[in-house]
N, C-alpha and C positions, 0 to 999 in steps of 0.2 A: 382319202378324205371325201367329204360329201360335196357334190356340186349338182345344182339343179340342171335338168335338161334345158337346152337353149333353143328357142324357136323365135321367129319373128311374128308368126300369126297369132291372132287372138285365141286364147285358150280358156277352158272352163275349169281347169284344175291346176295343181301345183307346178306342172311343167311349164306353165305360162310365165313364171317369174324370170326376169332377165337380170342376172347379176351384172355389176358394172363392167367387169373385165370382158365378159362376153358381149355386152352392149357396145363397147368400143370396137371390138372386132366386127360386129355387125354393121356399125356405122361406117367403118373403113370400107367394108365391102360395098355398101350402098354408095359411098362417095366414088369408088372406082367405077361403078356402073354409070355414074352420072357425069363422067369426065367429058364425054363427047357433047353432052348438052351444055356443059359449062363453056366449052370452046365455042359453040355456036352463039351463045348469048353473051359471052364475055362477062358473066356475072360471078363474082366471088361469093361462095356460100360460107356462111358463118359456121364454125365448128360447133357441133352439138354433142354433148356427152349424155349418155343414158345411164343413170345410176339408180340402184335400189339397195337399200340396206340388207345385209345378209341376214337370213333367218337364223334364229338360235335353235338349240336343241329342244326348247320348250315352246316355241311359237306354235299355237294350235295348227295342226296340219290339215291336209285336204286329201280325200280319197282319190286314188288314181284311176279307178274304174269309170268308164264313161256311162255306166249304168246308174251311177249316182250323179245326177245332174246339178245338184245344189251344193253350196258351201256346207261345211260341216255343221255350222250353227243352224242351218235350215234343213238338215237331214233328220227325218223323223225316226231315229233309231239310235240306240246306244252304240257308240263307236270309240275304239281306242286306236290312236295313231302314234306309233313309237318310231322316232326318227333315228337315223344312223348316228347323229351326233350324241344323242342321249345314250345309245348303246355303247359308244366309245367311252363316254364318261364313266359308265358303270362297269366297264370291262366285260361286257356281255358279248360272247362270241357265238352263242348257239340260240336257236329259237326258244328252247326251254328257259334259258337265262333271260331272254328278252321278255318272256311272258311273266316275269316277276313284277312287271309294271301293270299287269292286269289282275286285279284282285279276284280270287276264286278260280283262276285258270292255272293249270299246272299238271305235272306228271305225278299224280297221286297214286296211280294203280301200278302195282309191281308184277302183275301177271296172275295166271291161274295154275294151281298145282305146281308142277316142276317147270312149267313154261314161264319164262320171264319176258315182260314187255320190252321190246326193242324200239329204237328210233324215238320219234316224238309222240309218245302215247299220252296225248293231252286230254284231260277232262275239263269241261266247262259247263257251268250251270246244270250239273247233275248227270251229264251224258258224255260218252266217249266222242270226242271231236277229231280223232286222228285221221278219219277219212275225209275231213273237210278242211284240208290244208291246200292252198293254191299258190302258184307262182305266176304273177302277172295275169291273174284271172283264170288260169288253167290249172285243173286239178293236178297235184303233185303226189302221185301214188308211189308206194314203196316204203319200206321200213328203213329210215335213215335219220340220223341226228343232223338237222340242217344247220349249216354254218352261215354266219351273217356277213362274210367278207365281201359278197357281191350284192348286198341288199341295201337299198336306199331307205326303206321304211317298212315296218310291219303294221298291217291294218287288221284289227280284230273287230268284227261286227257281231253283235249279240242278237239272239233271236233267230227264228227260222230263216235260213239263207237259200231256200229252194228257188225263190223267184230270181235271185241273183246268179246262182250257179247250177241249178238243177238238183238232183238228189243229193242230200247232205245231211249232216247231223242235225238233231232237233233244235239245238240251242246256240248255234253260231258257226262262224267260219273265220279262218285266218288266211290272209293274203299277204304274200311277200312280194315287194316291188323291187325288181332288178335295177341295177345301175345301167345307164345308157351312155353311149358316146355323145358328146356335145361340143359346141363351139367355144371351148374354153381350155387353153393350154394349161395343164396342171400336172403336178407329180407329187404324190404323197405316199405315206406308208407308216409302218410301225415295226418296232422290234421289242419283244417282251420276254422277260424272265420272271420266274416265280416259284412258289412253293410246289412241292410234289413234282420236281423236275420239269416244270412248265417252261416251254420254249415255243415262241411263235413269231413269225414274220409275215408281213403282208405289204403289198404295194397296190397303188391305184394311179395309173398313168393315163392321161388323156391328151391327145394331140390332134390339132387341126391339120388335116392334110391339104385341103384347098378351101380357103374361106369363101372364095367366089362361088364355088359349086356346093358349098355346105357339106364337105366330106370330112369326116373325123373318125378316129379310132380310139378305143379305150381298152385298157387291159387291167383287170384285177386278178391278183394271185395271192395265195396263202399257203403256208406250210406250218404244221404244228406237231410237236412231240411232247406229250404230257401224260402224267399219271393223275390220280384223283386224290386230293388232300384228305387224309384220314382213312384211306383205304389201301390195303395191300393188293398188289397184283393187277389192279384195274388200269387199263391204258386207253387213252384217246388220242390216237395218232392219225393225222389226215393231211392231205394237200389238195389244192384246187386251183383251177385256172379258168378265167372267164373273159374272153375277148368279145368286144362289141364294136360293130362297124355301123356308121351312119352316112347316108347320102342324101343330098338335097335339103339340108336342115334349114336353109334360108329360102326355100321354094314351097309352092303349094303341095308338092308331092314329096314325101319323105320315106326313106326305106331304111330299116334297121335289121341287121343280122346279128343275133346274139348266140354265142356258144358257151357251153358250160361243161366242165369235166371235173369230178370230185372223186377222190380215192380215200377211203377210210380203212385203216387197219387197227382195229380195236381189240382189246380183251374185255369181254362183257362182264357185267356185274350180276352174279347170281343171287345177291342178297346175303343177309346175315340172319342166323337163327334167332327167333324172338325169345328164346329161353332167358329168363331173368327180367324181362320187361313186365311192367304192370299188366295184370290180366292173364299172364301165362301160368298155367298149372301143369297139365300134361295131357296129351291125347290118349294116354293109356291110364285108366283109373287105378290100375294096380301099382303105378309108379308115382302117383301124385303125392304120396307122403313125403318123398324126398325131392322130387323134381320141382314141386311148387316153391321150394325155398332155395333152389339151385342158384348159383352165382350167375350174373349176367355174362353173356358171351362178349368177348372183345369186338367192338364194332369195326375194327380194322380187318378182321378175319376174312380171308379169301378161301372159299371152299371148292374152287374149280381145280383144273389141272393145267399142265403146261401146254396142252393141246387146244385149250379153249381159244376161240377167236370169233370175231365179227367183222368180216371183210365186206365192204360195200363199195360199189362203183356206180356212180350216177353220171349220165351223159344227157345233154339236152341241146337241141338246136331249134332256134326260133327265128322266123322271118315275119317281120311286121311292116306293113305298108300303110301310110296315112296320106289322105288327100283332102285338101280344103277346097270345097266348091265355092265357098264364100266365108265371110267372117263368122257366120252362124251355122254353117252346114259342113260336116266333116264325115268322111268315110274311113273306117279302119278295117284292116284285115290282118289276122294273125294265124300263122301256121306253125305248129310245133310238133316235133317228134322228141320223145323222151324215153329213157330206159334206165331202170335201177336194178342192179344185181346184188343179191345178198348171199354170202356163204357164211353160215353161222353154226358154231358148235358151243354149247354150254353144258358143262358137267354140273347138274343141279343136285343139291342134297335133298333127301327125302326124310322127313322127321315125323312120320305118322306112327300109329300104334306099334306096328311090327318093324318099323324102319329105324327107330331110335333104340339102340342096344346099350344096356347098362349092366355089364357083367358084375360090377361091384357098386352097390348103392352108395357106399362110403368113399369111393375113390373116383371122382369125376374124370380123372385123367384116362380112365379106361372106356369112357362113353364114346360111342361112334354113331354115325348115321350112314345109311346107304346112299348111293348116288346113281343117277340115271343120266344117260346121254340124250340131250335135246339138240336136234339139228334142223337147219332150214337151208334149203338151196332154192332160192326164189328169184324169179325175174318178173318185173313189172314193166309194161310198155304202154305208151299212149301216143296216139296220132290224132290231131285235131285241126280243124280249120274254123275260125270264128270271124264273122263279119258283123260290123256294127256301124250304124248310121245315126249321127246326132244332128239335130236341127232345132231351130227356134222359129216359131210362127205365132200369129195372133188370129183368134177367131172372135171378132167383135172386140169387146173390152178385156177378154181373157188371153193372157200370154201363156204359150205352151213351150216347154223345154222337153223335147222328145228324144228317146233313145230306143232304137229298134235293132234287132239282131237275129242272126241265124248261126247256129253252131252244129257242126258235124264232128262226132268224136267216136273213136274206138279205143277201148281200154282193155288190157289183157293182164292176167296174172297167172304164171305157171309155177307150180311147186313140184320140184323133182324129188321123188322118193329116194331115200338113202338107206343103205344097209350098213349097220355097224357090226363090229366083230368083238367078241369077248365081253368080259364083265369089268365093271369099274370097281376098284377096291373101295371099301368104306372109308370114311373120313372122320378123323377125330373131332369131337365137338369143340374142344377148347384150344387144340393145337393142330390145326389142319395142315396137311402136307400137300403142297401144290406141285411138287416136282414130278408127278406121275405123267407119263405119256400114254396116249390112247392109240389103239391100232387105227390104220387108215380106213376110210370108208369110201364107198362109191355108190353111184346111182344104180337102183335096182328095178327101175321101170314102173314103180308104184307112184305114178305121177298124177297130178290133178291140174286142170286148166280151166279158168273161167274167163269169159269174154263178154263185154257189154258194148253194144253199138247204140248210139244215141243221136237223134235228130231233134233239135230244139229251136223253137221260135219264141222270142220275147219282145215285150214292149213296155217302156216306162214313160210316164208323162207327169210332169209337174205343171199344174195349172195355177198360175198366179192370178187370183181373182181380183186383188187390189193390193195396196201397199201392206196390208195387215194380214190377209188371208191367202193361204195356198193349200192345194190338195196334191198329194203324191200318190200315184197309182202305178202298180206294176203287175204284169201278167206274164206267165211263162208256161209253155206247153212242151213237154218232153215225150217223144215217142222212143221207147227203148226196147232192146231185146238182150237178155242175158242167157248165155248157154254155158253148160258146165259138164266136164268129163272128168272121171276119177277112177283110177285103178288102185288095187290094193294087193299087197304081197300075201301069199298063202304061207302060213306058219303052222307049227305043230299045235298051237293053241288058238288058231283063228276061230273067232265066233261072230265077227261083224260082217263077214262076207261069205257067200256060198262057194267054198273052194271045190266042193264036189270031188271029182277024181283028179283034180290038178295036184301035182306034187308040190311039196314044200320048196319054196324058192321061186315059184312062178308067180305071175300076177294075173288077177282076174278083175272083171268089171265090178264095181261096187253098186249098191242099190241106188246111188245118186248119179251114176254115170249116164250121160245123155239127157239130163234134165235141162229144161229151158223155161224161161219166163219172159213174156213180152207184155207191154201195156202202154198206157198213156197217163202221164202225170200232169195235173194242172195245179200250179202253185201261183199264189197271188199275195199281194200286200196292198194296203190302203192306209194313207196317213192324212191327217188334217192338222195344219199348223197355223197358229195365231201369233202375230208379233205385237205385243202390247207396247213395245218400244223398238226403235231401229236396231238396237243391239241385243235384243232378247226374243225368245220364242217359247211358246208352250205348245205341245203337240200330243196327239193321240194316234197310235198306230196299231194295226191288226194285220197279222201275217199267217199264212198257211204254207207249210212245206211237207213233202212226202219222201219216204225212203222205202223203196220196193224190196222184196226178198232178194238177197244176194247183193244189195246195193252198196254195201260197205267193203266187201272183200271178194265179190264175184263168185262166191261159193254157194251152191244150192244144196238142199238136203231133202232126202226122202222121208225123214222122220216127221211124223204127224204133229209133234209138239215143238217143232223148230220154226223160228221166225223166217228161216231161209227156205222153207218149203214153198214151191211154186204155187201151191193152192192158196197161200196166205195173201191177204190184201196188204197194200203198202201201209207202213207205220205213218201216222199223221201227227204233225206238231202244229199247234195253234198258239200264237203268242199275242197278248194284249199288253201294250206299253203306253204309259202316260208319263211324259217327261218335260223337261225344260232345260234350255241352254242359254247362257248369257255371256256376251263378249265384253270384257272390261279392259281398262288400260290401253285405249286406242286399239282394240282388237288383239292385244298381245297376251291376254289372259282369258281363258274360257272356264266357266263353271257349268257343270251339268249335273242333272239328277233325274232319276227315272224309277217309277214303280212298274214292275213287270209280273206277268203271270203266263206260264207256259203249260199247256196240257198236251201230253203225248198219249194218243189213243191207238187202238188196234194192237195192243200188247197181248202176247200169248197167255192164256189162262187154261189150266187143266181143271176141269170141273170135278165135283165129288163122284160122279158116275163114270169118270175116266175119259169122257169126251173132251175135246180140245176146242176152244173158241178164242175169239179175239175181242174179248170184252174188257181187257185190262186197261187201266189208265194210270198214268203217273203225272204228278203236278210239281212244278217248281215255281215259286213266287218269292218276290223280295224287293229289295231296294238297292240301287246302285248310285253312288255319288262320285264325282270326279272333278279335279281341278288341274289345269295344265297351262303353263305360260310364264311370262316374265312379270314379276311383281314390280321390278324396276330394271334398269339396264344391267345391273350387276347380279340381281337375285332371281333365279329361276326355280320353278317347282313343278313336280308332277306327282299327283297323289290320287288314290282311289280307295273306296270302301264299298263293300257289298255285304248284305245280309240275305241269306237264301234259306227259305223254308221249303223242305222237300217232303213228299209223301207218296206212297203207293195208295192211290185212291181206290182202285179195284184190282184184285189179283193177288198172287202170292207175294209175300214179303221177300225182300231181297237182301236185307241187312242181317248180319250175324247176331246182332244184339236183340233180335226179335221185335224191334220197333218198326214202324211203317215208313221210316225215312229212307232216302236214296243213299247210295254208297259213294265214297271217294269225292265227297262234296262238302267242304267246310261251311258251316252255317255262317260264320263271320270271317271275313278276310279283309286285310288292309295292307296297302303299300304306299310308301312315300319316298321320293328322291328329290333332293334339293342341293343346289350349289350356289356359292357366292363368290364373285370375282373381286378380289382386293386390288387396289390401285397400283400395286407394284409387281404385277404379273403373276400373283399367286391366286389360284382358285381352290377353295376348300368346299367339301360337300359330303353328303352321306345319305343313307336311307335306312328305312326300317320296314320289315315285313312281318305281318301276323297272319297266321292261318289257324282256324279253329280245328278241333279234333275231327277225324274222319271215321265214318263207319265202314267196315270192310264187308265184302260179300259173304254169302253163305254157300257152302257146298258139303255140309255134313261134318266138317272138321270140328272137334271139340277140344277144350283145354288150351286154346290159344287166344291171344288178345282179340277182342271183337271190335276194337276201335283204337285210334291213336290219340295222343294228347295234343292240345294246342301248343303253339310255340311262337316266340318272337325271335327274329334274327336281325342284326344290325350290321351295316356295311359302311365303309368310309373311303374317301378319296381325297387326294391333294394333287394339284397339277401346277407346275411352274413354267411360265413362258420364258425360255432362255433368250430367244430372239424371235423374229417374225417367221423363221423357218423351223423352229424346234421347240417342243415342250416336253417335259419329263413328268410322267404321271404315276402315282402310287395308288393302288387299290388294295384295301384290306377287306376280306370277306369274312362274315361271321365274326365280327370284331370281338365279341365276348365268349367265343368258342362254345356256343350253345349246342348241347347234345340233344338231337331230336330225330323223330321218325319222319322222313320225307314222303315215304310211300310204303304201302303194305300189300301183300298179295291176298288173293281171295280166301285162302285157307288160314291165313294168319301165322303160317310157319316162318315166313321170310319177310324181311323189311329192308328198305334202303335207308341207310343213315344219311342225315343231312351233311353237306360238305363241311369239314372241320375248318377252323380258323386258318386262313392262308393269305398270302400276299402276292401281288404282281407289280413289277416295275416295268413301265413301258415308255419307250421313246417314240413320240409321234413327230413326223417331219412332213413338211409341205413346201413346195416351190411353185 
């Protein structure tokens, strides 16, 4: 269950809130320390109780990062804060499910050719944001489906995030805030059962070891065994444990030690053939006469083999030290080591011109597709030390809230080459057989390794000019160096590397081996805010961020037309945002709205004469509206809407429908979730999600759908409070069993169906 971190010191963000139970503990500790003084003065002190009403799942949240010095209502940027309580109500256990609360953000991209996207492949405002996912302000690299069992809240900031985090995606960042030990004895957890053999258990235990010294320990743990509703063969099995230790919580110097270990043993989803969907004809013109009218493939079909797996292990260790020099000046230092290992095998079907075989046009039961083995043996590591100083001061009549910092980071990604043996048998289009086992495979030395070292300095300043006007300024300087090494195996058909006299089976350096790129990135943002009333603001914000070659995956390329070529300049993203935020209902409800425009420049363009330049530009602009909070004590709501107009302003078109729009970005998207607490312990609620159609990418494939259709999905929940320690919760997902395409791959051969109607029954307990 959710509990705020408990401290005595003055705070500028949500950790400052002091729940009543913790306040009593703190008061008891203070009373103990004052016993000797009481004995000397013989004065009896009156008992004081410190109480604060508990926050709801809908109370507008606050960003955890000290780089954001102002309350959310005075932050000149579009931000979505999703709390743990809201995720619990929705039955959301993964980041992908949490992002249903953020309209226009989601896993819409199913991969390229036979390669399927793994982990949290998130698109946001027209661009891939998978490399801009952070945990407590530190980049979380590696392909993993992130579980929410140890997360207090999810923070989604829109627009360039380079000033906040360094190199990042052009249109936003996602930060996950971990649970911390605190001065509040509590024990909670849940047990859940549901459709598709869903079984899940979690615990959240916090204990005060020594109230006088402010020592506490917290343990979060989770285990899950589940299939996927409406799909055959897909499995999502995982377990995780996350202990947290805290020292000196009631002193000026606090120390936190956080550990995390997660193990996932999944069967990956290779998607479903798009045959029979609107827009499908055939990649082979000779077969279109009968394939265009072919029956739709069953969306439950699993085209993999019994050997398919996606095993991921993530380990993280974090040491955080905080020291208060005064009520307005604080120093923070964070050191983290993290490692993510992925062992992945997917047997992907191939349905191109020569890969879809139809021996009898009139007998679909004879139709087959070829299959390829896709493997990944990847290790990601990060080591970072981040120091931040926040303070407040005045220069004349201007009040400054400053945040200054230094970050030192090393990030590494190693991909081990794997040698597979034998051929994979073809698979039947309508009746796939997944009982096939594949030969073992092993590392062959055709490895690649990328590494990026970064030294960064940043400064943020909020200048309060008077009660109505403030300016927000941010500047970040990153000095980075990326190095890349890559080997390739010599095969009988090798054409991409100079094997020369090397025999088949050996490895040789690729043309990209030994490449490096270094440089300096300057990112900044500036905002001006006006408060026409104490509870409202109107703001204008402009920001610039940059992504250098190899910045997203540490891989450099010798190809002259590749954005990862070291000779290329960094990609630049510039965003202008005009918005307004209003706090209503005694600050329990927030309304927000913003107009935005993002221009991404330095995109690669191949000119008519064959030369390559960086004159390409892409544009995303639109409107985003949001509301979150309590309408009254019983009724809470979280809703958002966005309209996004995208285009390739200069350069080659990227959408398969030959339009100038960007891919995997719904033009219109809407989400709402609301609950109402009835007086006899029953809470009822539900939500709706709408996503407009998606344009897919282009890679020369023909005869496949070039877009997906829009869809509505409805969810519902009911929760009954049995007593103060137990409630029973029922969630029904996709209430009307909507059949829809959730994601499509670049070629249009494969798609991921939306989750079918399913239900989960969960017992939530707390003591």
